[in-house]
Structure formats: C-alpha cells, structure tokens
C-alpha positions in Angstrom: 0.0 0.0 0.0 1.3 3.5 -0.8 1.7 5.7 2.2 0.3 9.2 2.2 3.8 10.7 1.8 4.5 8.5 -1.2 1.2 9.6 -2.8 1.8 13.3 -2.1 5.4 12.9 -3.4 4.1 11.7 -6.7 1.6 14.5 -6.9 4.1 17.1 -6.0 6.8 15.8 -8.4 4.3 15.6 -11.2 3.0 19.1 -10.8 6.4 20.7 -10.2 7.7 19.3 -13.5 4.6 19.9 -15.5 3.6 23.4 -16.8 0.1 23.6 -15.5 -0.3 27.2 -14.3 -3.8 28.4 -15.0 -4.9 25.0 -16.3 -8.0 23.1 -15.3 -7.5 19.6 -13.9 -10.3 17.1 -13.5 -10.8 13.3 -13.2 -12.0 11.4 -16.3 -15.5 10.3 -15.5 -19.0 11.5 -16.2 -20.7 12.9 -13.2 -24.2 14.3 -12.5 -22.8 17.7 -11.5 -19.7 19.7 -12.1 -18.1 22.3 -9.8 -15.1 24.5 -10.7 -12.8 25.7 -8.0 -10.4 28.6 -8.9 -7.4 28.4 -6.5 -3.9 29.6 -5.9 -0.8 28.2 -7.5 0.6 25.8 -4.9 -2.8 24.2 -3.8 -2.8 21.5 -6.5 -1.9 18.6 -4.3 -4.1 19.9 -1.4 -7.3 19.9 -3.4 -6.3 16.7 -5.3 -6.6 15.1 -1.8 -9.6 17.0 -0.5 -11.8 16.8 -3.5 -12.4 13.0 -3.6 -13.4 13.2 0.1 -15.9 15.9 -0.6 -17.2 14.0 -3.7 -17.8 10.9 -1.4 -19.5 13.1 1.2 -21.8 14.8 -1.4 -22.8 11.5 -3.0 -23.6 9.9 0.4 -25.8 12.9 1.4 -27.4 13.8 -2.0 -27.4 10.6 -3.9 -25.7 12.1 -6.9 -22.2 12.3 -8.2 -20.2 15.5 -8.6 -16.9 16.2 -10.4 -14.8 18.9 -8.9 -12.5 20.7 -11.4 -9.6 22.8 -10.5 -8.0 25.9 -12.0 -4.6 27.0 -10.6 -2.3 29.9 -10.9 -1.2 33.0 -9.2 -4.3 34.1 -7.2 -4.4 37.5 -8.8 -4.2 36.0 -12.3 -6.9 33.6 -11.3 -9.2 36.5 -10.2 -8.5 38.3 -13.5 -9.4 35.1 -15.4 -12.8 35.0 -13.7 -13.4 38.6 -14.5 -12.6 37.7 -18.1 -15.0 34.8 -18.2 -13.7 31.8 -16.3 -16.9 30.5 -14.9 -15.6 29.3 -11.5 -18.3 28.4 -8.9 -16.0 29.0 -5.9 -12.6 30.6 -5.2 -10.1 29.4 -2.6 -7.4 32.0 -2.6 -4.4 33.1 -0.5 -5.2 36.8 -0.2 -8.3 38.8 0.7 -7.8 41.4 -2.0 -8.2 38.9 -4.8 -11.6 38.1 -3.5 -12.5 41.7 -3.0 -11.7 42.4 -6.6 -14.4 39.9 -7.6 -16.8 41.5 -5.0 -16.2 44.9 -6.5 -17.0 43.5 -9.9 -20.3 42.1 -8.6 -19.3 38.5 -9.0 -19.0 37.7 -5.3 -21.2 39.0 -2.5 -20.0 42.2 -0.7 -20.4 40.5 2.7 -18.5 37.3 1.6 -16.4 37.4 4.7 -19.5 37.0 6.9 -20.8 34.0 5.0 -18.3 31.5 6.5 -16.5 31.2 9.9 -13.2 32.9 10.7 -13.7 35.7 8.2 -14.3 33.1 5.5 -10.8 31.7 6.1 -11.0 27.9 6.9 -7.2 27.7 7.3 -4.2 29.9 7.6 -0.4 29.9 7.3 2.6 32.2 7.5 5.8 32.8 5.5 8.8 30.6 6.1 12.1 29.7 4.5 13.4 26.6 2.7 17.2 26.4 2.7 19.7 23.8 1.4 20.6 21.0 3.8 22.7 22.1 6.7 21.6 25.7 6.2 25.1 26.7 4.8 24.3 30.4 4.7 23.1 30.3 8.4 19.7 31.8 7.6 17.6 32.0 10.7 15.6 35.3 10.4 14.8 38.1 8.0 18.0 40.0 8.7 20.1 37.1 7.4 18.5 37.5 4.0 20.1 40.9 3.3 23.7 39.5 3.5 25.7 40.1 0.3 26.2 36.4 -0.5 22.5 35.3 -0.2 20.4 34.6 -3.2 16.6 34.6 -2.6 13.8 33.1 -4.6 10.1 34.0 -4.1 7.2 34.9 -6.4 6.6 38.3 -7.8 4.4 40.5 -5.5 2.9 42.1 -8.6 1.3 38.7 -9.7 1.2 36.5 -6.6 -0.5 36.8 -3.3 2.3 34.5 -2.0 4.8 37.1 -3.1 2.9 39.9 -1.5 2.9 38.1 1.8 6.6 37.7 1.6 7.3 41.3 0.8 4.9 42.5 3.6 6.4 40.0 6.1 9.9 41.4 5.4 8.6 45.0 5.7 6.8 44.2 8.9 9.9 42.6 10.4 11.9 45.8 9.5 9.2 48.0 10.8 9.4 46.2 14.2 13.2 46.0 14.2 13.7 49.7 13.3 10.8 51.0 15.4 9.0 52.5 12.4 12.0 54.4 11.0 11.1 54.5 7.3 14.5 55.4 6.0 16.0 52.3 7.7 13.0 50.2 6.6 13.5 51.2 3.0 17.2 50.6 3.1 16.6 47.1 4.5 14.0 46.4 1.8 16.3 47.6 -1.0 18.9 45.2 0.1 16.3 42.4 0.5 14.9 42.9 -3.0 18.4 43.3 -4.5 19.1 39.7 -3.3 16.2 38.2 -5.2 17.7 36.0 -7.9 14.4 35.1 -9.6 10.9 36.6 -9.4 8.5 33.9 -10.7 4.9 34.7 -11.4 3.5 32.3 -8.8 4.5 30.1 -5.9 4.8 26.9 -7.8 7.1 28.5 -10.3 9.3 29.7 -7.5 9.4 26.1 -6.1 10.4 24.8 -9.5 13.2 27.4 -9.7 14.6 26.5 -6.3 14.0 22.7 -6.3 14.3 21.6 -10.0 16.7 24.3 -11.3 18.8 24.5 -8.2 18.8 28.3 -8.1 19.0 30.3 -4.9 20.1 29.8 -1.3 16.6 30.2 0.2 13.0 29.8 -1.1 10.5 32.0 0.7 7.0 30.7 0.5 4.1 29.7 2.7 5.1 27.5 5.7 2.8 24.8 4.2 4.7 24.7 0.9 8.2 24.6 2.3 7.3 21.9 4.8 5.6 19.8 2.0 8.8 20.1 -0.1 11.0 19.1 2.7 8.9 16.1 3.6 8.5 14.9 0.0 12.1 15.3 -1.0 13.7 14.5 2.3 15.2 16.5 5.2 18.6 15.3 3.9 18.2 17.9 1.1 16.4 20.8 2.7 15.9 22.5 6.1 12.8 24.5 7.0 13.2 27.7 9.0 10.3 29.4 10.5 11.5 32.9 11.5 10.6 34.2 15.0 8.6 37.0 13.5 6.5 36.6 10.3 3.0 37.5 9.0 -0.4 36.0 9.3 -1.5 34.6 5.9 -5.2 33.9 5.8 -6.7 31.8 3.0 -10.1 33.2 2.1 -12.9 31.3 0.3 -16.0 32.6 -1.4 -18.8 31.5 -3.7 -18.8 33.2 -7.1 -22.5 33.9 -6.9 -22.8 35.1 -10.5 -21.5 31.8 -11.9 -22.7 29.4 -9.2 -26.3 30.5 -9.7 -26.0 30.4 -13.5 -24.5 26.9 -13.2 -27.2 25.7 -10.8 -24.6 25.1 -8.2 -25.4 27.6 -5.4 -26.0 24.9 -2.8 -23.2 22.7 -4.0 -20.8 25.6 -3.9 -21.7 26.6 -0.3 -21.5 23.0 0.8 -18.1 22.6 -0.8 -16.6 25.5 1.1 -18.4 24.6 4.3 -16.8 21.1 4.0 -13.4 22.7 4.4 -14.4 23.5 8.0 -15.3 19.9 8.9 -13.0 18.0 11.2 -12.1 15.6 8.4 -11.1 18.4 6.1 -9.3 20.3 8.8 -7.2 17.2 9.5 -6.3 16.9 5.8 -5.4 20.6 5.8 -3.1 20.1 8.8 -1.6 17.1 7.1 -0.5 19.4 4.3 1.1 21.7 6.9 -1.6 24.4 7.1 -2.6 25.8 10.4 -6.2 25.3 11.3 -8.7 26.7 13.9 -10.4 23.4 14.9 -9.3 22.8 18.5 -9.2 19.0 18.2 -7.1 19.0 15.1 -4.9 21.8 16.2 -4.0 19.9 19.4 -3.2 16.7 17.3 -0.7 18.6 15.1 0.7 21.1 17.7 4.2 19.8 17.4 4.3 20.5 13.7 3.9 24.3 14.0 6.6 26.3 15.8 5.5 29.2 17.8 6.1 32.5 15.9 4.9 36.0 16.3 2.3 36.5 13.5 1.9 40.1 12.5 -1.4 41.1 10.9 -1.6 43.1 7.7 -4.4 45.2 9.3 -2.2 46.2 12.3 1.0 47.0 10.3 -0.3 48.3 7.0 -3.8 49.5 7.8 -5.5 46.7 5.9 -5.1 45.1 2.5 -6.6 48.0 0.5 -4.1 50.4 2.0 -1.2 48.0 1.6 -2.1 47.4 -2.1 -2.4 51.2 -2.8 0.8 52.1 -0.9 3.1 49.3 -1.9 1.9 47.4 -5.0 0.1 49.9 -7.3 2.1 51.2 -10.3 4.6 53.8 -8.9 4.1 52.5 -5.3 6.8 51.7 -2.8 7.7 48.4 -4.4 8.4 50.1 -7.7 10.3 52.8 -6.0 12.5 50.3 -4.1 13.3 48.4 -7.3 14.5 51.4 -9.2 18.3 51.3 -9.9 
C-alpha cells in the first residue's frame, strides 16, 4: 500500500515538473454535476486530496455524483481570469484582495467574509524559509536575507499573493526592528529585494526554480509549501526555517455567486466551502502543513507548527486595500525600491 507521503510525493513531483499554471484539472468520469474551484498556485496537491473526500460526502448525502474541477495559478491571475469569463463556482485563494476584486465586480457578495467562519478563512499559514541541507548560509531570520552572499527566490508580488505576503512580512519585520524608522526600513527592503535571484509569477514556479533548477540559497513561501517540499524530497536535502517574526497569511474562500447561480450550483458551492471547516477536512489541511482553527485537530498537530509572532496586515499596514495602494500599485513603494 502506498503511504500518504508517497502519494503526495508523486503528486508534487508531477505538478512541479509539469507546466500547469492556469490549467483546469479534473478526473476522467461522467458525473451528474460539475463544480469549478479557482485556486492559488501551490494548492494543487491539497485539493487533489480534499476533492475526492468531498465527492464521497456529497454522494452519500445527496445521492448524486459530482466532479470537482480545479484551475490553478497566481491568485491575482486567477481572479482576473474569472473577470474575463472563467466560470468558477468558488474561489479558494491566499489573499483577501483577490476576492475583494471579484466582489467589487459584482461576482462575489459584498459580505462574503461573513458567510463562513473565521472571516471566511478555513485555514491559515505564515511565511517561512526553505534552505539547502545544513543551512550553509546560516539563515535564521529576515535580517540574514540581506547579506551580500545570499540569493533569494520568491514569487513576484505584482502577480502573486504568496509574493505579496513575503514582501509585507519582510517590511513588517523591518518596521518592528527599526521601530518604524522608514528610512531604515526602505534601506533594508532595498537590500532584501536586491538579493532576489528570480521573481517567478507564482508560488509553484518559485518552487520549481529552487528545487528543480537549483537556483538560490533560500526559497521564501508559505510554511505549508516549504514543509511539504522538505517532507517529500527529504530533510537530507532541505531544512525548514520558521522565523521568530512573520506574517499571518489567511486563506479566504468565497462563492462566485454570479456563476454558481448560473450553473445551478449555489447549494453545491456553499457546501463545498463549508466542508473545508469539517474535522475531516481540517485534518487533511493540517496534514498538508496548514494551520487550522479546529481545536481538536490543532492539538493533534501542535508539534508540527513552531511558535512564531504572527503580525497582521491590518495592524502593520492599515489593511489590505491600504497595503495594495501604498506598496503594489504602479509607482508605489515596491516600484520605488526596485529602481536602480
């Protein structure tokens, strides 16, 4: 019998080596119903595991079969694809702003964060580091990433929610370290961004660059992703570093009401997202190294998640809308920092 790690290793290796960004994946069978989930780049293996469990649950409770299709890519690119006509029933993203864009366009309810528990975030994570075995560059926290001999890989904040979390986590660390001195914060961020060897468009592309192409001393990604890589490829190749200060990364979900209603999937879509809060799904999420709010599951997996101070975007940056306007819009601070 294949162990869960072997199964996940095969899934991860297949998706890392394949160019699937933005593609729609689905099993090959005829079902009574179809549901399309638009999700972020590195969630392929996660939903490849969750979807069959939901399919079984739905059939047992509704006496009909359902096929869950997936579309993956950088979350901002996925949101744009929906606005351009991708008829997704639900979104499972890694950043609130990408759902808000759809709400502003009238595709998602304005009060979407009140429709499911925990501000419509069934699981969460933070930003962590994956380094080569033995941690040869001695990278333990954010300040180690600005050394002259360190090459960094993480996705582009312009196209990836994953990348935006990384950028904001580095800024929040500097803000805390330099007690809000913006000149010192900007100097730190310039050195940090100067050390970025590759800016891929999404999280999975960054993983491919680091793992398959062997580029960089450190991959910065979600804690879940770096732990999954270390587990699948072996801790004799990589070490995981969770810095003592990082950022809270919420993973918001929402029904795309416009398309779910048109597809006759409103109930199905709501039940699919509600299923992510069940103990069974929460245990699967924790197994993929995501932090969860279910008390029972959280206690079972407590030793897997080191304690770290998680700073909130709302507290440091005034919320996502303000962070996007100040840092990521054309001509914003990110563009200013990258000017040579």
